[in-house]
SEMAR-515871 format. One record per residue (C-alpha): y, z, x. Coordinates in pm, whole numbers, padded with zeros to 5 digits. Each point is the difference from the previous one (the first is absolute). Last residue first. Example, Ala and Ser with C-alpha at 12.3 -4.5 7.8 and 13.67 -1.06 7.14 Angstrom:
BEGIN
north / up / east
-00106 / 00714 / 01367
-00344 / 00066 / -00137
END
This chain:
BEGIN
north / up / east
00035 / -01994 / -03623
-00250 / 00194 / 00206
00133 / 00337 / 00096
00119 / 00120 / 00338
00091 / 00369 / 00036
00216 / 00072 / 00297
-00078 / 00139 / 00344
00283 / 00142 / 00207
00132 / -00218 / 00280
00351 / -00045 / -00138
-00005 / 00347 / -00147
-00046 / 00233 / 00290
00114 / -00235 / 00271
00361 / 00069 / -00081
00099 / 00037 / 00364
00304 / 00211 / -00089
-00168 / 00229 / -00250
00183 / 00310 / -00115
-00206 / 00142 / -00284
00052 / 00011 / -00372
-00115 / 00202 / -00301
00303 / 00037 / -00225
-00012 / 00325 / -00194
-00250 / 00046 / -00280
00142 / 00095 / -00340
-00222 / 00185 / -00248
00178 / 00336 / 00035
00334 / -00177 / -00031
-00117 / -00170 / -00320
-00093 / 00330 / -00169
00316 / 00175 / 00113
00211 / -00296 / -00119
-00151 / 00013 / -00350
00100 / 00366 / -00028
00345 / -00089 / 00133
00045 / -00267 / -00267
-00059 / 00254 / -00276
00259 / 00233 / 00156
00248 / -00286 / 00050
-00034 / -00110 / -00363
00068 / 00357 / -00115
00304 / 00043 / 00228
00135 / -00339 / -00113
-00031 / 00099 / -00368
00164 / 00336 / 00068
00288 / -00188 / 00166
00033 / -00227 / -00304
00007 / 00296 / -00236
00272 / 00162 / 00214
00201 / -00320 / -00016
00039 / 00062 / -00370
00336 / -00154 / -00091
00271 / 00161 / -00211
00190 / 00145 / 00297
-00075 / -00322 / 00187
00236 / -00190 / -00231
-00098 / -00357 / 00088
-00335 / 00053 / -00171
-00352 / 00029 / 00142
-00257 / 00232 / -00158
00072 / -00108 / -00357
-00068 / 00286 / -00244
00292 / -00046 / -00238
-00161 / -00267 / -00214
-00374 / -00027 / 00046
-00094 / -00342 / 00132
00226 / 00070 / 00299
-00279 / 00179 / 00189
-00232 / -00303 / -00002
00264 / -00254 / 00102
00151 / 00224 / 00271
-00342 / 00096 / 00136
-00099 / -00368 / 00031
00324 / -00094 / 00175
-00002 / 00304 / 00232
-00367 / -00052 / 00089
00062 / -00368 / 00073
00294 / 00083 / 00226
-00199 / 00272 / 00178
-00291 / -00241 / 00043
00236 / -00249 / 00164
00142 / 00272 / 00227
-00350 / 00115 / 00097
-00089 / -00365 / 00063
00272 / -00009 / 00262
-00062 / 00347 / 00143
-00373 / -00064 / 00043
00091 / -00351 / 00117
00158 / 00157 / 00308
-00340 / 00127 / 00116
-00158 / -00342 / -00059
00284 / -00165 / 00194
-00064 / 00238 / 00292
-00367 / -00106 / -00001
00099 / -00368 / -00021
00189 / 00048 / 00325
-00320 / 00137 / 00155
-00218 / -00293 / -00115
-00155 / -00133 / 00324
-00100 / 00349 / 00115
-00189 / 00060 / -00325
00172 / 00249 / -00234
-00101 / 00365 / 00029
00276 / 00097 / 00244
00294 / -00161 / -00177
-00111 / 00110 / -00348
-00059 / 00358 / 00115
00317 / 00032 / 00212
00220 / -00125 / -00284
-00180 / 00213 / -00257
00015 / 00321 / 00202
00374 / -00037 / 00057
00057 / -00038 / -00374
-00258 / 00259 / -00108
00052 / 00294 / 00234
00364 / 00017 / 00099
00080 / -00175 / -00331
-00136 / 00292 / -00203
00228 / 00237 / 00194
00300 / -00221 / -00078
-00087 / -00022 / -00370
-00035 / 00377 / -00005
00352 / 00020 / 00143
00135 / -00230 / -00274
-00171 / 00204 / -00276
00128 / 00328 / 00148
00357 / -00134 / 00039
00061 / -00078 / -00369
00163 / 00339 / -00058
00248 / -00120 / 00260
00172 / -00191 / -00278
00148 / 00331 / -00111
-00005 / 00057 / -00375
00308 / 00000 / -00218
-00090 / -00339 / -00156
00272 / -00253 / 00074
00106 / -00196 / -00308
-00060 / -00374 / -00014
-00299 / 00021 / -00235
00179 / 00225 / -00254
-00229 / 00032 / -00302
-00223 / 00264 / 00160
00297 / 00179 / 00158
00017 / 00305 / -00229
-00017 / 00246 / 00289
-00338 / 00149 / -00095
-00136 / -00348 / -00071
00099 / -00132 / 00344
-00146 / 00313 / 00164
-00333 / -00064 / -00177
00005 / -00368 / 00101
00039 / 00095 / 00369
-00271 / 00270 / -00027
-00254 / -00244 / -00140
00099 / -00252 / 00271
-00070 / 00260 / 00271
-00345 / 00073 / -00146
-00084 / -00372 / -00005
00122 / -00052 / 00358
-00205 / 00301 / 00119
-00314 / -00147 / -00160
00077 / -00341 / 00152
00046 / 00151 / 00347
-00328 / 00194 / -00034
-00185 / -00327 / -00065
00166 / -00148 / 00311
-00132 / 00299 / 00202
-00356 / -00080 / -00103
00046 / -00367 / 00097
00138 / 00105 / 00339
-00318 / 00191 / 00081
-00209 / -00302 / -00104
00177 / -00231 / 00248
-00058 / 00241 / 00290
-00365 / 00053 / -00090
-00040 / -00378 / -00024
00140 / -00065 / 00347
-00216 / 00272 / 00156
00138 / 00331 / 00118
00121 / 00104 / 00344
00051 / -00357 / 00122
-00244 / 00038 / 00292
-00256 / 00151 / -00240
-00181 / 00299 / 00154
00058 / 00192 / -00324
00140 / 00334 / 00114
00150 / -00101 / 00334
00143 / -00319 / -00151
00148 / 00202 / -00290
00199 / 00211 / 00246
00109 / -00304 / 00203
00093 / -00193 / -00321
00197 / 00284 / -00167
00228 / 00082 / 00294
00138 / -00313 / 00170
-00064 / -00275 / -00257
00040 / 00206 / -00319
00297 / 00190 / 00139
00158 / -00330 / 00108
-00062 / -00137 / -00354
00130 / 00312 / -00179
00372 / -00001 / 00074
00059 / -00375 / -00030
-00223 / -00013 / -00309
00185 / 00279 / -00177
00332 / -00159 / 00089
-00119 / -00334 / -00140
-00102 / 00149 / -00334
00320 / 00203 / 00004
00198 / -00322 / 00040
-00110 / -00101 / -00348
00267 / 00240 / -00123
00251 / -00264 / 00109
-00068 / -00201 / -00315
00189 / 00252 / -00214
00314 / -00045 / 00209
00147 / 00329 / 00133
00320 / 00134 / -00155
00267 / 00150 / 00229
00304 / 00160 / -00168
-00060 / 00364 / -00081
-00287 / 00093 / 00231
-00313 / -00211 / -00004
-00008 / -00170 / -00338
-00307 / -00174 / -00141
-00027 / 00178 / -00336
-00268 / -00190 / -00191
-00015 / -00326 / -00200
-00013 / -00230 / 00307
-00290 / 00205 / 00143
-00227 / -00100 / -00287
00092 / -00367 / 00048
-00096 / 00025 / 00368
-00335 / 00165 / -00077
-00058 / -00271 / -00262
00039 / -00292 / 00239
-00021 / 00033 / 00381
-00232 / 00304 / 00005
-00215 / -00128 / -00286
-00158 / -00285 / 00199
-00208 / 00245 / 00208
-00196 / 00101 / -00310
-00100 / -00361 / -00066
-00091 / -00053 / 00366
-00219 / 00313 / -00013
-00170 / -00160 / -00299
-00074 / -00302 / 00222
-00188 / 00201 / 00264
-00321 / -00008 / -00207
00000 / -00380 / 00015
00038 / -00004 / 00379
-00296 / 00236 / 00040
-00216 / -00233 / -00211
00121 / -00312 / 00191
-00049 / 00119 / 00359
-00371 / -00085 / 00003
00081 / -00358 / -00098
00204 / -00044 / 00320
-00277 / 00146 / 00218
-00259 / -00219 / -00173
00217 / -00303 / 00081
-00004 / 00099 / 00367
-00377 / 00054 / -00017
-00047 / -00354 / -00128
00207 / -00151 / 00280
-00185 / 00201 / 00267
-00341 / -00090 / -00144
00093 / -00365 / 00048
00061 / -00231 / -00291
-00180 / -00303 / -00145
00048 / -00254 / -00278
00372 / -00066 / 00049
-00050 / -00157 / 00341
00079 / 00092 / 00361
-00319 / 00204 / 00051
-00144 / -00262 / 00230
-00326 / -00172 / 00092
00032 / -00226 / -00309
-00380 / -00028 / -00020
-00023 / 00376 / -00037
00234 / 00000 / -00298
-00207 / -00261 / -00185
-00326 / 00179 / 00084
00125 / 00326 / -00150
00206 / 00264 / 00177
00067 / 00335 / -00165
00340 / 00151 / 00089
00163 / -00059 / -00342
-00293 / 00180 / -00166
00133 / 00318 / 00166
00269 / 00008 / -00270
-00253 / 00135 / -00253
-00037 / 00300 / 00231
00333 / 00143 / -00112
-00057 / 00304 / 00224
-00309 / 00015 / 00223
00190 / -00034 / 00327
-00038 / -00211 / 00317
00228 / 00109 / 00283
00348 / -00145 / 00015
00142 / -00139 / 00322
00334 / 00117 / 00134
00245 / -00270 / 00101
00075 / -00213 / 00302
00217 / -00308 / -00047
00197 / -00072 / 00315
-00275 / 00073 / 00249
-00247 / -00223 / -00184
-00234 / 00119 / -00269
-00274 / -00249 / -00080
-00142 / 00088 / -00345
00096 / -00302 / -00203
-00166 / -00252 / 00231
-00313 / 00208 / 00055
-00245 / -00177 / -00229
-00242 / 00261 / -00126
-00330 / 00024 / 00186
-00306 / -00080 / -00211
-00269 / 00217 / -00155
-00259 / -00101 / -00259
-00028 / 00107 / -00357
-00213 / -00076 / -00308
00186 / 00123 / -00305
-00049 / 00346 / -00146
00260 / 00224 / 00160
00288 / -00230 / 00088
00033 / -00135 / -00351
00204 / -00314 / -00053
00113 / -00080 / -00353
00370 / 00058 / 00074
-00008 / -00193 / 00329
00289 / -00237 / -00082
00167 / 00287 / -00186
-00008 / 00211 / 00319
00148 / -00283 / 00205
00289 / -00029 / -00248
00049 / 00379 / 00004
00009 / 00017 / 00379
00239 / -00296 / 00031
00237 / 00154 / -00257
00043 / 00304 / 00225
00053 / -00213 / 00309
00253 / -00221 / -00180
00194 / 00305 / -00123
00011 / 00142 / 00352
00176 / -00321 / 00110
-00027 / -00065 / 00371
00000 / 00231 / 00300
00371 / 00015 / 00077
00047 / 00125 / 00360
00058 / 00372 / 00050
00325 / 00075 / 00183
00097 / 00283 / 00234
00373 / 00068 / 00005
00214 / 00113 / 00296
00183 / -00328 / 00064
00102 / -00029 / -00365
00173 / 00339 / -00030
00351 / -00143 / -00035
-00115 / -00230 / -00283
-00091 / 00297 / -00218
00329 / 00178 / 00066
00196 / -00314 / -00099
-00197 / -00037 / -00324
00065 / 00364 / -00086
00374 / -00040 / 00069
00012 / -00288 / -00251
-00185 / 00221 / -00248
00258 / 00275 / 00045
00286 / -00241 / -00068
-00165 / -00108 / -00325
-00078 / 00363 / -00093
00373 / 00082 / 00049
00108 / -00276 / -00239
-00183 / 00145 / -00303
00201 / 00325 / -00004
00313 / -00188 / 00107
-00021 / -00227 / -00304
-00122 / 00279 / -00228
00314 / 00206 / 00051
00134 / 00328 / 00133
-00135 / 00287 / -00215
-00336 / -00111 / -00138
-00092 / -00270 / 00253
00134 / 00200 / 00296
-00192 / 00312 / -00112
-00321 / -00196 / -00047
00050 / -00156 / 00345
00040 / 00335 / 00175
-00279 / 00183 / -00180
-00278 / -00236 / -00115
00038 / -00240 / 00291
00036 / 00265 / 00270
-00320 / 00172 / -00116
-00181 / -00333 / -00037
00069 / -00087 / 00363
-00115 / 00342 / 00120
-00301 / -00011 / -00233
-00122 / -00336 / 00127
00033 / 00133 / 00355
-00221 / 00299 / -00093
-00244 / -00252 / -00142
-00018 / -00169 / 00338
-00022 / 00342 / 00166
-00319 / 00080 / -00192
-00144 / -00350 / 00043
00074 / 00008 / 00374
-00183 / 00331 / 00038
-00328 / -00174 / -00090
00088 / -00278 / 00246
00069 / 00260 / 00269
-00356 / 00128 / -00035
-00131 / -00357 / 00047
00234 / -00047 / 00299
-00170 / 00288 / 00181
-00355 / -00111 / -00086
00063 / -00367 / 00099
-00211 / -00235 / -00211
00242 / -00002 / -00296
00292 / -00119 / 00213
00341 / 00116 / -00120
00280 / -00256 / -00045
-00194 / -00153 / -00291
00097 / 00302 / -00213
00363 / -00112 / 00015
-00092 / -00356 / -00093
-00199 / 00133 / -00298
00310 / 00191 / -00115
00233 / -00295 / 00057
-00235 / -00253 / -00161
-00050 / 00192 / -00323
00373 / 00061 / -00063
00176 / -00314 / 00121
-00176 / -00274 / -00195
00030 / 00164 / -00339
00338 / 00150 / 00090
00143 / -00348 / 00023
-00140 / -00091 / -00341
00127 / 00326 / -00153
00350 / -00069 / 00137
-00017 / -00343 / -00162
-00102 / 00186 / -00317
00318 / 00209 / 00035
00211 / -00317 / 00032
-00155 / -00181 / -00296
00047 / 00312 / -00215
00370 / 00014 / 00086
00049 / -00373 / -00053
-00155 / 00022 / -00345
00201 / 00310 / -00099
00324 / -00182 / 00070
00251 / 00145 / 00253
00036 / -00305 / 00216
00347 / -00106 / -00124
00108 / 00364 / -00026
-00061 / 00051 / 00370
-00105 / 00338 / 00143
-00335 / 00088 / -00162
-00136 / -00355 / 00022
00141 / -00041 / 00352
-00185 / 00312 / 00116
-00327 / -00109 / -00163
00043 / -00343 / 00167
00040 / 00161 / 00342
-00311 / 00211 / -00064
-00203 / -00307 / -00094
00107 / -00191 / 00312
-00093 / 00299 / 00217
-00352 / 00018 / -00148
-00048 / -00374 / 00055
00103 / 00043 / 00368
-00223 / 00307 / 00038
-00292 / -00192 / -00149
00029 / -00269 / 00270
00002 / 00258 / 00281
-00283 / 00208 / -00147
-00215 / -00312 / -00053
00074 / -00105 / 00360
-00126 / 00329 / 00143
-00297 / 00042 / -00234
-00175 / -00331 / 00069
00123 / -00330 / -00142
-00309 / -00160 / -00150
-00289 / 00187 / -00160
00051 / 00371 / 00067
00379 / -00017 / -00035
00014 / -00234 / -00301
-00270 / 00191 / -00188
00159 / 00338 / 00078
00340 / -00119 / -00122
-00150 / -00130 / -00324
-00191 / 00326 / -00055
00325 / 00181 / 00085
00136 / -00153 / -00324
-00172 / 00272 / -00204
00234 / 00288 / 00092
00317 / -00200 / -00068
-00151 / -00117 / -00330
-00062 / 00363 / -00097
00349 / 00109 / 00103
00143 / -00277 / -00218
-00230 / 00088 / -00291
00072 / 00374 / 00032
00376 / -00055 / 00018
-00009 / -00235 / -00299
-00209 / 00249 / -00202
00234 / 00289 / 00084
00300 / -00214 / -00098
-00162 / -00102 / -00329
-00094 / 00361 / -00085
00349 / 00130 / 00084
00175 / -00278 / -00191
00185 / -00269 / 00196
00378 / 00004 / 00040
00023 / -00211 / 00319
00236 / 00247 / 00168
-00113 / 00340 / -00134
-00363 / -00068 / -00096
-00093 / -00257 / 00266
00197 / 00174 / 00276
-00153 / 00339 / -00089
-00355 / -00144 / 00014
00083 / -00164 / 00333
00122 / 00322 / 00163
-00296 / 00067 / 00229
-00126 / -00359 / 00020
00286 / -00186 / 00170
00105 / 00251 / 00266
-00366 / 00097 / 00030
-00074 / -00354 / 00120
00280 / 00000 / 00258
-00083 / 00348 / 00132
-00366 / -00102 / 00007
00087 / -00302 / 00217
00206 / 00208 / 00245
-00272 / 00263 / 00043
-00263 / -00275 / 00024
00187 / -00170 / 00284
00013 / 00329 / 00190
-00376 / 00044 / -00054
-00052 / -00346 / 00151
00217 / 00070 / 00304
-00185 / 00332 / 00043
-00331 / -00191 / -00021
00074 / -00199 / 00315
00066 / 00286 / 00244
-00247 / 00213 / -00197
-00304 / -00209 / 00087
00043 / -00372 / 00061
00086 / -00171 / 00325
00054 / 00050 / 00373
-00276 / 00243 / 00101
-00270 / -00158 / -00216
00034 / -00347 / 00143
00026 / -00301 / -00229
-00199 / -00322 / -00028
00209 / -00311 / -00062
00078 / -00148 / -00342
00373 / -00048 / 00062
00093 / 00292 / -00228
-00229 / 00228 / 00199
-00375 / 00028 / -00048
-00245 / 00257 / -00139
-00371 / -00068 / 00057
-00122 / 00356 / -00053
-00036 / 00098 / 00365
00364 / 00022 / 00105
00026 / -00139 / 00351
00003 / 00237 / 00295
00106 / 00365 / -00004
-00313 / 00165 / 00134
-00143 / 00034 / -00352
00025 / -00375 / -00052
-00172 / -00073 / 00330
-00280 / 00241 / -00091
-00047 / -00167 / -00342
-00009 / -00348 / 00158
-00242 / 00116 / 00272
-00228 / 00161 / -00258
00005 / -00317 / -00210
-00086 / -00209 / 00307
-00297 / 00227 / 00074
-00122 / -00044 / -00358
00032 / -00379 / 00032
-00198 / -00001 / 00325
-00276 / 00204 / -00164
-00012 / -00237 / -00298
-00044 / -00295 / 00238
-00278 / 00180 / 00188
-00175 / 00082 / -00329
00022 / -00364 / -00110
-00123 / -00135 / 00333
-00296 / 00240 / -00009
-00077 / -00095 / -00363
00011 / -00367 / 00089
-00251 / 00057 / 00281
END
């Protein structure tokens, strides 16, 4: 009798799921639990999709313009205005950029746990704007022109960016429903056009603002980003009525710690040799209401030691609940497994972050020593060469999305054309080529300096066109089309549904830790190379430096790292999840019960 009731109940639930999905497809309520700013369910026809994401991409263009306006020429500002050495300035830029790329973990935690993405973006934008105003005042007023105030202001910018960056991208992806096949394809395109927006903002920042900073004044050059950020905040608020919101689901850090604590409680438990009997897991954690649906993970064999956290003993069974630190559901354990599974790939992406850091430091200093004139009177800023990375991306991303993906989709059967990891790996290979080209270009630059007797003249212009650096910048852009866009889509998609903002923070941390590792590598290399007099790789006179050796070192490290990446990518198993709105699969699944 009970079995008949149970099967009838499950049948009713399945019919309800079909009705919900059909209603969603016919233009009713969005089927993934999204709500509006007031917490009410939203209709597909009136919210989300491109009408909402275009506001968000517009905000990102303005924000990247502001950030690039600070970062692109920062090494020049520190050396020429604050009179720091080249190595010290490069280290300070890398550390600041690294901190700015690590703070998204804080923003992700606040958004996923408490405020939600919308309010975290709004609050972060205000902090961001305050930092930019203070940077402008520091560069404009003699009374605020101390190095301490300047660094405080740029780190305030980093704090604002830490909340803004991961939440805005995840918020943009939230506007497309995963369960709708049409919107799912648009979500993949969103990441391409999102990065295209980043490039447009960066392009303006590294060209127009670099020129203003070099030839007009630092006060105006830093003031324009402040105005731009104010406009970005206004644009974001204007799109409020179109946005779909995901409610905060609690601290992801707490859930991860919970699994490990429960696992340590059951460390000595063996599920294969102990006497077993079956009980139904308490369903409290598994009930998915309309406002909190998410995909359910299927049981996997990875990290099986974590499965101990799901084993119930007599003490757990007497509690009749999973709301304690001794016991977790299969869903919670599988979510933690998914996060752990990303770690090896994340680690192999760090060397790419190190290589990426060179474009805003040593590449810029190289360009400053070369002939930058166009015509007789116009001289382009060295930092503006970074615009060619953005130009390459702007040109290639639509081609990738509209031409490459459909062709590859027909060949591979993959809806994205190639897998996430194939895309990331392709960019890694191209980044190795960029370092080889950079080394060869630096060898030629030093050779021309020697031929013209300019080795001991660091301020002299080497009679070599700065456009000789273009190949290494363009290769950087091509690498970014694959690796950078691939990483952000990979970490967003493979993270559990309750940790999407954290996924974007993990992607950004690749760049942050890459900058830290670059700073460490520079410091260690400088100390080791300077042991022998006259062979120091990094000196203020770049004509006597050996940047080519450093580029060869990065190319070698990247090649070794790529071999490790291939091995790990072949071992990686993509997230195994299913859409489950009734959630009867786990809450009524049998568990192992052991005597305590």
